[in-house]
N, C-alpha and C positions, 0 to 999 in steps of 0.2 A: 504493500499500499504506499501510495507517494501522497503525501500532506504538503501542499504549496501555499503559503502565506504571502500574499501579494497585495501591494496597495493599487487599487482601481481609480484612476483620476477621471474616468467618466461618470462614476457613482460617487466618487470622492469618498471613499472608505475602503477599509480592509476586507478583502475577501478571501476565504480558504478554500482552495481548490484541491479535491480529494479524488485521487485517481485509483481505481483498483482493478488490478490484471488478474 
């Protein structure tokens, strides 16, 4: 499982993207 915490300038907030393989 890959968890990526990134700041999205579009929504102006931090989003956590989780990818399960």
